[in-house]
N, C-alpha and C positions, 0 to 999 in steps of 0.2 A: 624920387622914383628911379632915376638913372643910377644912383649909387646902390640902391637895393638890388637893382637888376644885375649890376656888375658883381655884387657879392654873391648873388644867386648863381651866376655863371661859374664862379670858382668852386662852389660846393657841389654842384650837380654835373659839372662838365663831363667827367668820365662815364656818366650814366645816360648820355644822350641817346645812344643806340637803344638802350632798354626802354627809354621813354617813347621813342618812335615806334618800337615794336608793340608797346602797349596801345598807342594810338591806332596802329594798324589792326591789331586784334579787336579792339573795341568797335572799329568801323566795320570789320567783317561780321562781327556778331550782330551789329545793328542792321546790316544789309540782309543777313540771313533771317532776320525776324520778318522781313517782307520779301520773301523769295520771288514772288510773282513780279513785283516791281523790279527786282534785280535782273530777272530773266528778260523782261521787256526792254529795259535799258540796254542790256548786252546785245540782244537781237537787233534793236534799233541801230546801234552803232555798227554792227556787222552788215546790216542791210544797206546803210548809207555808204559804207566803204565798198561793198560789192557793186552798188550802182555806179560808183566812180570807175571801177574796173571795167564795167560794161561800156561806159562812155568812151574810155580810151581804146577799148577793143574796136569800137566803131571808128574812132579817129584813125587808128592804124590800118584800117582797111583802105584809107585814101592817102595816107602819108607814111613815109618810111622812117621818119624821125621827128622828134620835137625840136623844131628849128632846123634851118638849112645847114647841113654838114656839121652838126654839133656833136655827133657821136652817140646821142641818146636815142637809139632805136627802140623798138617795141619792148624787148626784155630788159634792156638797160634802164629804160624809164620805169618799168615795173619794179626793178630793184630800188630805184629812186623813190617810187611811191610807197613801197613797203617800209623803207627807212623813215619816210615822213610819218607814217602811221605809228611806228615804234616810238619815235621821239615825242610825237603829240600825245600818244597814249600815256606815256610816263608823266608828262606835264599835266595832263587832264586828270590823271588818277591821284597824284600826290600834292599838287600845288593849286590848281585852278579852283577846286571847291572851297579852299580856305581863303585864298586871296580875293575871290569874288565877294566875300563877306566882310572884307576889311572896312569898307565904307559904313556898313551896318554896325560894326563894332565901335566906330567913332560916334555914330549917331546915338546909339543906345547906351554908351558908357562902358561897353564890354572891354574896350581897350584899356580902361583904368585897371580892371582886374588882371588883364593879361600882363601889364607892366609890373604889377605887384607880385607876380608869381616868381618863385626862386629858380627861374630858368630864362634863357635868352628869349627876349620878346619876339624877335624875327623868327626864330626856330618854332616857337609856339604858334604863332599866327600862320606860318607856312605849312605846318604838318599836322594840325590837330585832327583832320579827317582824311580818310583815303576813300576814293571812289573806285571800288574794286571792279565795278562793271565796265569802267573805261579801259581796263586792261584787255578787254576782248580784242580790241584792234591791234594790240601788241602781238597776240597770237596769230591773228590774220596776216599782219605785216610780215611776221617771220615765215609763215607758210608761203606767202607770195614771193618773198626773197629767195627761199629755197627752191621753189619751182622755177623761177626766172634764171637762177644761176645754173640749174641743171640744163635748161634750154640753151643757155649761152655756151656751156661746156660741150653739149652735143653738137652745136653749130661749129665749134672749133675742132671737133674730132677728138677731144680729150675727156676722160671720165671725170676728172676733177682738176680745175686749173687754178685754185686759189692758194697762194703761198701761206704757210703757217702763221707768219707775222700778221696777216690780215685779221686773224681771229683775236688778236690782242688789240690791234689798232682800231678796228671797227667799234667794239664796245667803248673804247676810250673816247673816240670822237662822237659817238652817240651821247655819252655823258657830257661832253663839251657842249653839244647842241642843246641838251636839256638845261645846262647851267646858263647858257646865254639867254634862252627864252625865259627862264625863271627870273634872271636878273632884270630883264626888260619889264617883265610883268610886275615885279615887286616895286620897281622904280616908279612905274606909272600909277600903281595903286597907292603908293605913299603920298602922291600929290594930293590925295583926298584930304589930308591934314591941312594943306594950304588953300585948297579950293572950297572951303566951307563944307566938307564932307561930301563933296561932289565927286563922282568917279568917272567923269567924262573922258579923261585922259586914259584911264585904265581900259575903257571900252575901245579906245583907239588901238590897243594892242592887237586886236583881232585883224584890223586892216593892215598893220605893219607886217605881221607874220604871214600874211597871204603871199608875200614876195618869196618866202622860203619854200613854197610848194612847187617851184619850177626850176629847172636847170639855169644856172647863172649865165650860161652862154647866150641865152635868148635876149638878155639885157645888154650884152657887151658890144652893141653896135648901134649907130644912128641915135635916135631919140632915147634909147634905153640906157645910154652911157651914164647920164646923171643919176639914174636910179641904181645902176650897177655900182657906182662909186659910193653913193650915199648909204646903200644897204649892204655894202661889203665892209667899208672902212669906218663909217661913222656909226651906223647902227648895224652890227654885223650879222644880220639875220640870213643873208644869202649863204654864208658858210655853214649854217646849222645842219642842213641836210646834204648840201653838195659835196662836202668833204668826205663824210663817211660813206655815202652812196657811191662815190667815185672809186673808193677802195674795193668795193665788191663788183661793180659793173665794169671797171677798167683797172684791175688789180695791179698796182705797182708798175704801171706802164704809162706814164704821163704822156699826153699828146703834145703838151707845150711845156716850156721851161718855167711857167709860173705856178704849176700845180703843187710841187713840193713846198715852195715858199708860202703858198696859200695855206697848206696844212700846218706849217709852223706859225703862221699868222693866227690861225684859229686857236692854237694853244694860248698865244699872247692875248687874243681878244677875250678868251674865256676868263682868264685871270683878271684882266682889267674890268670886265663886265661885272664879275662877282664883287670885286673891291668897290667899284663905283656904286653898285646897288646897295651894298652895305653902308656906304657913306651917306647916300641919299636917305635911306631908311632911318638911320640914326639921327640925321639932321631933322627929318620930319618929326621924330619922337620928341626932340628938344623943343620943337615949335608947338607941340600938342598941348591943348588946354583941356582939362577934364570936362566931360559933358555936364557934370554937376556944378561947375563953377560959373 
């Protein structure tokens, strides 16, 4: 199977984008066949996110920042929250619906057919479906960021305070965050091969990524230091949102001498995460035994 898969990669490699666009189009057609369900899912996501904004509006009535002297005031944190929604929306739309089914593919034997397809198995498993309704939060996050930046600019007395380079760096670091979360997700899902088709470790992904939803400064003191070290340098989920959000909330004006090294570390962590996840996934496939055997 591995040899067939490698041969397939050589033949269809240049057409991967076309294959993905076909998957995306088919998913959109399928969603539009059930428009009411699509609208309900979109509205549910927007309602959940809006309630989060309401919660933090209440919190900021009693506090000036998230954490003491962290620099994450009301609108800075809303930039952070909007960035979180954008990254999570991309992950939930393109990867989560597929990787959630990985354990079922092992149980039902669907992985056998995926490995025989003339295309890279990881690509096929990761991008077969697109959950278009999950992209609603991407739009809401963009609106929240735009509004928050306008408020920050007004507070500073300037009509627009973001350097042009930010518009290149922000999307790049958003994609880095998506890649890190995807790498962690596919690694944990691949363990289903070794755990008798059990996806317990994959479920653990949701607990780990909760740490990425808050500014890393709140972990950088006292009892939070072990968490700061573990989830920055060992499992780099804290850099997923913190680095791109910092570019918009505090553009190119680091408060500390560790911020730019952290941005460079994020690039290194992204490459290492993707390579490590690829290695784990291929190792898992080598250990896989057909459901029919």
